[in-house]
KEKEBA-250121 format. One record per residue (C-alpha): x, y negated, z negated; residue in three letters. Coordinates in steps of 0.25 Angstrom, whole numbers. Layout:
N
> X  Y  Z  ala
...
//
This chain:
187
> 37  5  -51  met
> 31  19  -53  asn
> 32  31  -43  leu
> 20  28  -35  pro
> 25  14  -33  asn
> 38  19  -29  val
> 31  28  -19  leu
> 24  16  -13  thr
> 37  9  -11  val
> 43  21  -5  val
> 31  21  5  arg
> 33  7  9  ile
> 48  9  11  leu
> 45  21  20  leu
> 38  12  30  val
> 50  7  36  pro
> 56  21  37  ala
> 44  26  44  leu
> 44  15  54  val
> 59  17  57  val
> 57  32  58  ala
> 46  30  67  leu
> 52  19  76  leu
> 66  25  77  ala
> 69  32  89  glu
> 75  44  83  thr
> 72  59  85  gly
> 67  61  71  arg
> 60  48  69  gly
> 46  54  69  asp
> 50  65  59  ile
> 56  55  50  ile
> 44  45  52  ala
> 34  56  49  ala
> 42  60  36  ala
> 43  46  31  val
> 28  43  34  phe
> 24  56  27  ala
> 33  53  15  leu
> 27  39  14  ala
> 13  45  15  ser
> 16  54  4  leu
> 21  43  -5  thr
> 7  37  -3  asp
> 0  49  -8  met
> 10  51  -19  ala
> 10  37  -25  asp
> -5  36  -26  gly
> -6  50  -33  tyr
> 6  47  -43  ile
> 0  33  -46  ala
> -13  39  -50  arg
> -8  52  -57  ala
> 2  44  -65  arg
> -7  32  -67  gly
> 4  23  -60  gln
> -6  15  -52  ile
> 1  1  -51  thr
> -3  -13  -45  thr
> 10  -11  -36  phe
> 4  3  -31  gly
> -10  -2  -29  lys
> -4  -13  -20  leu
> 8  -7  -13  met
> 2  7  -10  asp
> -8  3  0  pro
> 2  -7  6  val
> 12  5  7  ala
> 2  14  14  asp
> -2  3  24  lys
> 13  0  27  leu
> 15  14  30  leu
> 3  17  39  val
> 4  4  46  ile
> 19  5  49  ala
> 17  19  54  ala
> 5  15  63  leu
> 13  3  69  ile
> 25  12  72  ser
> 17  22  78  leu
> 10  12  87  val
> 24  6  91  ser
> 28  21  95  leu
> 15  22  103  asp
> 10  34  95  arg
> -2  27  90  leu
> -12  18  96  ala
> -11  3  91  ala
> -26  3  89  trp
> -25  15  80  val
> -15  8  71  ala
> -23  -5  71  met
> -35  2  67  val
> -28  8  55  ile
> -20  -4  51  ile
> -32  -13  52  ala
> -40  -4  43  arg
> -29  -4  33  glu
> -27  -19  33  phe
> -43  -21  32  ala
> -45  -12  20  val
> -32  -17  13  thr
> -36  -31  14  ala
> -51  -29  10  thr
> -46  -20  -1  arg
> -37  -31  -6  phe
> -49  -41  -5  ala
> -58  -32  -12  ala
> -48  -30  -23  thr
> -47  -45  -25  gln
> -62  -45  -28  gln
> -61  -33  -38  gly
> -66  -23  -28  val
> -58  -10  -27  val
> -61  0  -16  ile
> -55  13  -19  ala
> -49  22  -8  ala
> -59  33  -4  asn
> -58  45  4  trp
> -59  38  17  trp
> -46  30  14  gly
> -39  42  9  lys
> -43  50  22  ala
> -39  38  30  lys
> -25  38  24  thr
> -23  53  25  ile
> -27  53  40  val
> -19  40  44  gln
> -6  46  37  val
> -8  59  44  gln
> -11  52  58  ala
> 2  43  56  ile
> 10  55  52  phe
> 6  63  64  phe
> 9  52  73  leu
> 23  50  67  ile
> 26  65  66  ala
> 20  70  80  met
> 27  60  88  gly
> 24  58  103  thr
> 16  62  110  pro
> 5  62  99  thr
> -3  75  98  pro
> -18  74  101  leu
> -21  78  86  trp
> -13  67  81  val
> -20  57  89  glu
> -33  63  85  ile
> -29  62  70  trp
> -25  47  73  val
> -39  44  77  tyr
> -45  51  65  val
> -36  42  57  ala
> -41  30  64  val
> -56  35  62  ala
> -54  37  47  ile
> -46  24  45  thr
> -58  17  51  val
> -68  25  43  ala
> -61  22  30  ser
> -60  7  33  gly
> -75  7  36  ile
> -78  15  23  asp
> -68  5  15  tyr
> -75  -7  20  phe
> -89  -2  17  phe
> -85  2  3  gly
> -78  -11  1  leu
> -91  -18  6  arg
> -99  -9  -4  arg
> -90  -12  -15  arg
> -89  -27  -13  leu
> -105  -27  -14  gly
> -104  -19  -27  glu
> -94  -29  -33  ala
> -103  -41  -29  asp
> -115  -34  -35  arg
> -107  -31  -48  glu
> -102  -45  -48  ala
> -116  -51  -46  ser
> -122  -42  -57  asp
> -111  -46  -67  arg
> -114  -61  -64  ala
> -129  -59  -66  lys
> -126  -51  -79  ala
> -118  -63  -85  thr
> -128  -73  -80  ala
//
C-alpha cells in the first residue's frame, strides 16, 4: 500500500460518512457533508497526481480509483435525490453514463484496447464535483445558478459519454485493422 492507494481507500471510507452527514437531521449536516465531499474529491486529485509523480501506479490503484470515484458520486447523487434536492432523472443520466462507460472500458481493456481519459472526461468530473458540492453546500431552496450548473453538468456528462463512445468505436476499428494487418503479414 502506497500513499495514492491509501488515499483511494480513504475516499471509499468517506462515502458512508458523506451519506450519514447528508441524511442526518442535524443543523450542521450540510456543512459537514460539504466538507466530507470536498475532502474526498481532493483525495481523488491528490492520489492521481502523487501516483504519476512518484511512479507509484499500481494495479490496485487502476482498479479501485475509478470505483472510489463512482461510489462517491453515486452515493451523493442518490442521497440528494432522496432529499428532493436533485431530480431523479438527472441522477439517472449521470449514473447511467458512468456505468455504460465503465462497462465498455472494461470490455475494451479485455480486448487490449485502452481509451485514455481526455479533456471531456476531465471537464465532466470537475463540473459534476462542483455541481454536487454546490447542491450539498447551498441546501434548500437551491439557488437558480446552482440549478443551471447542474444542467451544465448533465450536458457535459452526456457530451463526454458520446465522445467516449465515438472514440471507442474508432479505436476498436483501428485495433481490428492492426490485427488484420498482422495476420496478413504472418500469412
